[in-house]
C-alpha positions, -999 to +999 in steps of 0.1 A: +020+517-368+003+484-351+014+495-312-002+527-320-033+509-325-035+480-303-046+493-262-022+486-234-031+469-205-023+474-171-001+453-152-028+438-132-048+429-167-014+414-178-009+393-154-044+382-147-044+375-187-019+350-187-026+333-157-066+325-164-051+311-199-024+292-182-054+277-156-073+268-192-046+244-202-048+222-168-056+183-170-090+185-154-079+151-142-053+160-115-067+155-081-075+119-092-042+110-109-025+123-074-052+106-054-047+072-074-010+076-074-016+085-033-032+051-030-010+028-049+017+047-029+007+039+002-006+003-012+035-005-017+042+007+020+012-007+042+013-044+025+048-055+032+046-040+067+011-063+068+022-092+057+058-089+082+027-088+107+010-118+098+041-139+090+054-130+122+025-142+143+022-171+127+057-185+140+061-221+147+080-232+178+099-266+177+081-291+205+106-321+215+081-351+232+103-381+242+087-413+241+100-449+256+113-473+231+088-496+228+058-470+227+035-484+199+034-461+159-010-455+174-003-437+202+027-413+188+006-409+157-024-393+180+002-377+198+017-359+166-026-352+152-030-332+186-007-314+179-011-308+147-050-296+156-033-273+189-014-259+165-039-253+133-065-235+154 
């Protein structure tokens, strides 16, 4: 009996009613959450790459320098300091 008094909706009205109802219940922060998630994901990808590039550019090469046995220690220390200053620049 209730179906006699209830007006029937057309198919397009039914679809419009259901989609507008579903749209009202969406998360209003969805775009912000998606943007934040994307930023975190990109950070997790690019941070290790940046670290690898930084470490690769700072590679040190071994140096072998020979001096006669009677060379004073002060000369050896000066040579070591000069090498350290050149590398740390």
